[in-house]
matplotlib code that plots the C-alpha trace (Angstrom):
import matplotlib.pyplot as plt

x = [48.7, 49.5, 47.2, 47.4, 45.1, 42.4, 44.2, 47.9, 50.5, 52.6, 55.4, 57.8, 56.8, 55.7, 55.5, 52.8, 54.6, 53.3, 50.4, 47.6, 45.0, 46.3, 46.3, 47.8, 47.4, 46.0, 47.2, 44.0, 44.9, 48.4, 47.1, 44.9, 48.0, 49.8, 47.0, 46.9, 50.6, 50.7, 47.9, 49.6, 53.0, 51.7, 49.6, 52.8, 54.7, 51.9, 50.9, 54.5, 54.7, 51.4, 51.8, 52.9, 56.3, 54.7, 52.3, 55.1, 56.9, 53.9, 52.7, 56.1, 56.9, 53.7, 54.3, 57.6, 55.7, 54.2, 56.8, 58.2, 54.6, 54.0, 57.2, 56.4, 52.9, 54.3, 56.5, 53.6, 51.4, 54.0, 54.6, 50.9, 49.5, 47.9, 48.5, 51.7, 50.8, 47.6, 49.4, 52.0, 49.5, 47.3, 50.3, 51.3, 47.9, 47.5, 51.1, 50.3, 47.1, 48.7, 51.5, 49.2, 48.3, 51.8, 53.4, 51.1, 51.2, 54.1, 57.2, 58.5, 59.6, 58.0, 55.5, 56.0, 53.8, 56.5, 59.0, 56.8, 56.5, 60.3, 60.6, 58.1, 60.2, 63.2, 61.4, 60.3, 63.7, 65.4, 63.2, 63.5, 66.9, 69.1, 72.5, 73.1, 75.6, 73.0, 70.4, 72.6, 73.5, 69.8, 69.1, 71.7, 69.8, 66.5, 68.1, 69.4, 65.9, 64.4, 66.6, 64.1, 61.2, 59.9, 62.1, 64.9, 67.2, 66.3, 62.9, 63.9, 66.8, 64.4, 61.9, 64.6, 65.9, 62.5, 62.4, 65.9, 66.5, 66.6, 65.0, 61.5, 62.7, 65.6, 63.1, 61.4, 64.3, 67.1, 65.3, 64.0, 67.6, 68.3, 66.2, 67.1, 70.8, 70.5, 67.8, 67.7, 71.4, 72.3, 69.4, 70.5, 74.1, 72.8, 70.6, 73.5, 76.0, 73.7, 71.1, 68.6, 65.2, 64.2, 65.9, 63.9, 60.7, 62.7, 64.8, 61.6, 60.3, 63.1, 63.7, 60.1, 58.1, 60.3, 61.2, 57.5, 56.9, 59.0, 56.5, 53.6, 55.1, 56.3, 52.7, 51.4, 49.3, 49.3, 45.7, 44.2, 41.4, 38.7, 39.2, 39.0, 42.1, 40.9, 40.1, 43.7, 45.0, 42.5, 43.0, 46.6, 46.0, 42.7, 44.1, 47.0, 44.6, 42.3, 45.1, 46.7, 43.4, 42.6, 45.9, 45.3, 41.8, 42.6, 45.8, 46.0, 49.2, 49.5, 53.3, 54.7, 54.9, 58.1]
y = [98.3, 96.9, 97.3, 96.6, 95.3, 97.3, 98.0, 98.4, 100.8, 103.0, 101.1, 104.0, 104.5, 101.3, 102.8, 105.1, 108.4, 109.8, 111.2, 109.7, 111.7, 110.1, 113.4, 112.8, 110.6, 107.0, 104.4, 105.0, 108.6, 107.7, 105.3, 108.1, 110.2, 107.3, 106.8, 110.4, 110.5, 107.2, 108.3, 111.5, 109.8, 107.1, 109.7, 111.8, 108.8, 107.5, 110.9, 112.4, 113.5, 115.2, 117.1, 120.7, 121.0, 122.6, 119.7, 117.2, 119.0, 119.1, 115.6, 114.0, 116.2, 114.9, 111.4, 111.1, 110.7, 107.4, 104.7, 105.9, 105.8, 102.3, 101.0, 102.3, 100.8, 97.5, 97.3, 98.4, 95.7, 93.1, 93.9, 93.5, 91.0, 88.0, 85.8, 86.2, 83.6, 85.4, 88.8, 87.5, 85.6, 88.7, 90.7, 88.0, 87.7, 91.4, 91.7, 89.0, 90.7, 94.1, 92.9, 92.8, 96.6, 97.5, 95.5, 97.0, 100.6, 101.4, 99.2, 95.7, 95.0, 93.7, 96.2, 97.7, 95.0, 92.5, 94.9, 95.0, 91.2, 90.9, 93.4, 91.4, 88.3, 90.2, 91.3, 87.8, 86.3, 89.1, 88.1, 84.3, 83.5, 83.2, 83.1, 86.7, 85.8, 83.5, 86.2, 88.8, 86.2, 85.6, 89.3, 89.9, 87.4, 89.3, 92.6, 91.2, 89.9, 93.3, 94.9, 93.5, 95.4, 98.9, 100.9, 98.3, 97.6, 100.8, 99.6, 96.5, 98.3, 101.1, 98.5, 96.7, 100.1, 101.0, 97.7, 97.8, 101.5, 101.9, 105.3, 106.5, 109.4, 107.5, 104.9, 107.6, 109.9, 107.6, 105.4, 108.5, 109.7, 106.7, 107.9, 111.5, 110.5, 107.9, 109.5, 113.2, 114.1, 112.6, 114.6, 117.7, 117.2, 116.6, 119.7, 121.9, 120.6, 120.6, 123.3, 121.0, 121.4, 117.9, 116.7, 119.1, 117.0, 113.9, 115.9, 117.3, 113.7, 112.9, 116.3, 117.4, 114.2, 111.8, 114.6, 115.4, 111.9, 112.6, 114.9, 112.7, 109.6, 111.3, 112.4, 108.8, 108.1, 104.3, 103.9, 101.9, 104.2, 103.0, 99.3, 99.3, 97.2, 95.4, 98.7, 99.8, 96.6, 96.6, 100.3, 99.7, 97.6, 99.4, 102.9, 101.9, 100.2, 103.2, 105.7, 103.5, 103.0, 106.7, 107.6, 105.1, 106.2, 109.9, 110.0, 106.7, 106.0, 102.5, 102.7, 102.3, 105.3, 107.4]
z = [29.9, 33.3, 36.3, 40.0, 42.7, 44.4, 47.6, 48.4, 49.6, 47.4, 45.6, 46.1, 49.7, 51.3, 54.7, 53.5, 54.3, 51.0, 53.0, 54.9, 53.0, 49.7, 47.8, 44.4, 41.3, 41.4, 39.0, 37.0, 36.6, 35.5, 32.9, 31.5, 31.2, 29.5, 27.1, 26.1, 25.6, 23.7, 21.4, 20.5, 20.2, 17.8, 15.8, 15.4, 14.0, 11.8, 10.4, 10.5, 6.8, 7.0, 10.3, 10.7, 12.4, 15.5, 15.8, 15.6, 18.5, 20.7, 20.1, 20.6, 23.6, 25.3, 24.0, 25.9, 29.2, 28.2, 28.7, 32.1, 33.4, 31.8, 33.2, 36.7, 36.6, 35.5, 38.6, 40.7, 39.2, 39.6, 43.3, 44.2, 41.7, 43.3, 40.2, 38.4, 35.8, 34.8, 34.8, 32.4, 30.3, 29.9, 28.7, 26.3, 24.8, 24.2, 22.9, 20.3, 19.3, 19.2, 17.0, 13.9, 13.8, 15.1, 12.3, 9.7, 10.7, 13.0, 12.8, 12.0, 15.6, 18.8, 20.3, 23.7, 25.4, 24.6, 26.2, 29.3, 29.3, 29.2, 32.0, 34.0, 33.5, 34.7, 37.9, 38.7, 38.1, 40.2, 43.1, 42.6, 41.3, 44.4, 42.6, 41.6, 38.9, 37.3, 37.4, 35.7, 33.0, 32.4, 32.5, 29.8, 27.6, 28.4, 27.5, 24.2, 23.4, 24.2, 21.5, 19.0, 20.6, 21.0, 23.4, 22.9, 25.8, 27.5, 28.6, 30.4, 32.1, 33.3, 34.6, 36.7, 38.0, 39.3, 41.2, 42.8, 43.5, 47.3, 47.6, 46.6, 44.5, 43.0, 41.7, 39.7, 38.7, 37.9, 35.4, 33.6, 33.2, 31.0, 28.0, 28.6, 28.3, 25.5, 23.4, 24.2, 24.4, 21.0, 19.4, 21.2, 19.9, 16.4, 16.5, 17.8, 15.2, 12.2, 13.1, 11.5, 13.3, 12.3, 15.5, 17.7, 18.1, 19.1, 21.5, 23.1, 23.4, 25.9, 27.6, 28.0, 27.9, 29.8, 32.3, 32.7, 33.9, 37.1, 38.9, 37.8, 39.3, 42.4, 43.0, 42.8, 45.9, 45.9, 45.0, 42.2, 41.2, 38.8, 37.9, 34.1, 33.4, 30.2, 28.6, 28.9, 27.4, 24.6, 23.8, 22.8, 19.6, 18.9, 18.7, 16.4, 14.1, 14.0, 13.4, 10.7, 9.0, 9.1, 7.5, 4.7, 4.0, 4.2, 2.3, 0.5, 2.4, 3.8, 4.5, 8.0, 10.3, 10.4]

ax = plt.figure().add_subplot(projection="3d")
ax.plot(x, y, z, "-o")
ax.set_aspect("equal")
plt.show()
């Protein structure tokens, strides 16, 4: 999971008007929130057939907070990284390592670290390709590539929106509206038309989880917090492997998650 240097100003509020006392959440605290949400989300998918309906609802509702926080921290890390090559290389290495448990236990697509890596490339090119038409052409290719990864085209679009929105609150709120509209509204429509509660957990993922990321990100205080960056990277493949192994040993089920 992306990290950022030890001292910097708030991405959303570079002038520092978020408060001189820095009350709020550090990037470390946001990463803890993302880890909790990610773990519950992946556990819900991996153990989906064995979970009570109520547990599915709660776990996916909390899980929806994860990607908006990860996307925000990626942009934060990009803005203040001192070595773009190392930053991208670190993401690539852990994306490749993570693909093994992800492919075995969750889905036959690129894991979310590849989505973040493509988003990082989009951020860099946005700032370094002077011809706007050339950039948008390249960005279209990046978006197409991201369709093969977790979060599909939504993830890269959200990452760039966080970078280019002019207002602090817009940078948080508008990107989150993307999954609410594209993931939540179709599930709401399906639920209302069919009255099939199977859609409810996935509707809650967008409407509760993604929406819940908004106050968290608005409370970001611009501080790094505890510097345990490699733990966050390593946790991603490790928790998928442990969850998948646990399901296999407990239920004799080695199939992919829902």
